[in-house]
N, C-alpha and C positions, 0 to 999 in steps of 0.2 A: 503494499500500501504505499509506503513512504517512499518507494521510487517514482510510483505516480505522481505523488506530492510534487516531488522536486522537479517532473518534467513539468509539471503546471507552471511550478514556481519560476522555472527560467524563462518563460514565456508569460510575462502577465499581461495577459489582453482581455481577461475574461471577467463579466460583472456578477456573478453569481457563484454560488457554492453548490456542491452536490454530495451524495451520499459516498462517493467514490474517495473524497479527499478535501484538502481546502483549497480554494482556487483564490487568488490575488484578483483585485478590481484593475481595472483600465488603467496602464501607466502612461497612456498619451505619450508613448516614445519618447519620454526624456532621456536625455543623455546626460552621464556623471561628468563632473570637472575633471579637468586634466590641465596640468602646467608642463611647460618645457623642462624643466628640472625636477617635475615631481608628477610622475602619472595617475598618485591615489593623493591628491590634497584633501586634508581633513576640513573640507567644508561642503557645501550642499547647492544645487540647482533647482529652481522652484517654478513649477507651472500650475495657473489656477484657471478655473473657469465656472460657467453656470449652465445648468441644464434646467430643462421644464421642471424637474421634481427635485432639484437638490444643487447646492454649491459643493465644489471641490476643489482639493489641491493635490499635487504629487510633489513629493520632496525627493530627492536622489542624492546621496552623499557616502562619502568613503568614512569609514572609522577605522583608524590604524591601532586594531586588535586583532587577536584571534577569533573564531568563531566562537571558542565554547565562552569567550568573556562575554560576546555580544549576547549569545544565547542567554546567558545569566543576567544580562541588564534587561532585554526585551521581556522575560518571563516575570519581572518583578512588577506586581501590580502599580504600585506606585508611580512607576515610570510612565505607564500610559495613563495616567490621571492628569487631567488638565488642572492642575493646581493652581491657575491663576482665579478661575472661576468657581472651582468644587471646593466647597467647606468643609466637609467631611466625606468619608466614605469608608466601606465594609468590604471585606473580600470572603466570598463563600466558595472553595474548591468543591469541584465536582468530577466524579469519573466518566471518562470517555477513553474507550479502548482505540479509536481510531486515531487518536493524538497523545502527544507526550505530557502536554499539561493544559487543564481547563479549569476555568473559575469565573465566578459572576462577581463584577464589582458594583456594589449599590453606592450611587454619588449623589448627594447632597448639594443643592446650588442654593444659596440665602436668596441673592439679588436678581432681578427687583422682587419676586416673591420666593417663597421656598417652596422647592420643588426637588422630586427625586426619581431615578430611574437606574434599571439595570443596564450594564454592559455585559454582554458574555463574550469571553475571551477563548480562543482554542489556539495552542501553539504545537507545530509539530516540526522535528529536524529531518534533515533529508537521510536518507538510508547511510551514507557517510556524514557523521555529525559534522566533522571538519568543513564539509562543503556549505554546510549554513542550516538555514531554518526558514520556515512559513509561518504566519499568524495572522488570524483574522478575528474581528470583533463586531459585533453589530448590537443596538438598543433593542431589549427582549420585552422590557416592561416599563411600566411608569409614566411620568406626565405627557398629556396630549400635546403638552406644547414644543414637544420634540418629536416630530414625525417621522425623521430618518437620522439614524446616526449608525455609522459603518466604516470600517478601513480594514486595510490589508498591510502587513510587511512582509518583504521578502528581503532576507539578510544572505547576500552569497557570498562565501569565502573563498578568497583565493590569492597567491603569494604574500599571506601574512595580514592580508588586510579584508576587511568586509564592503562589499557593495550594499549600502542600504536604502531600500526603496519602500517609502511608506505613501499609501494613499488614502484620502479621508474626504467622505461624503457625509454631509450635513444638510439639513432641513429645519429649521426653527422658524419661530414667529418673527425674528429679526435676523435671520443668519444672512451672511454674505461671504465673499471669498477673503475678506479680511478674517473673518474668524476660522476660516479653513487654513490659511496661511498661517497663522499665530499658532494655531494648535500643531502643524507638521513641524513647524521651527521650533517649538518647544519641545517636543517629542524627540527629535533628532539632538537637540542640545542634552538632553537628558539620559538617552542613550549613550552618548560621549561620556559624559559623566561617569556615569554608572560602570561603563566598560573598562574606564581609566582610574576605577575605584576612588572615584570622588564624590562629595556630597553632590546631591541633586540641586539644581537651580531652586532659588526661591522666590517669590514674588509678594510685592507688595499688596 
């Protein structure tokens, strides 16, 4: 099964999952950054847009760490929480034999009104874990003010670095690409920090 998952992960062009594995969201053909003196600079490129049903952003950046460190970062629930807006959260692991890690994060937002919602996260490593991993998440319960929240991460390891690709879809009563861009940028910063053994960024 994980071989199939990774085959899907290396070609991230599908917008939905099925019972055969985790499928990443559409990456819109974004290219990774590259410098003349460093083919893997630890920074990201970003594209965004708006569809009829949601706003979206795609970020692709390098992480100068091995796949194991990046995996440990991505599966930390705190790394994937929008800590700018979420006031508190609780994590409930659950069993899913088709993946390597799975949990539900209940997030509470206090402003402008108090609402809460559940995000269900599922993570799977490639058949060879050193090659990387794929993760998907989506809103599965909670406030009607968020009709859609979903995302995927493909972390492809090679040459001692990881090619980190995150896609985020969001529909709220006041959503826009500035919100999706902020989330993927913060998520990348959190993965960088956790992968390097540093404290996660904090926000006032």
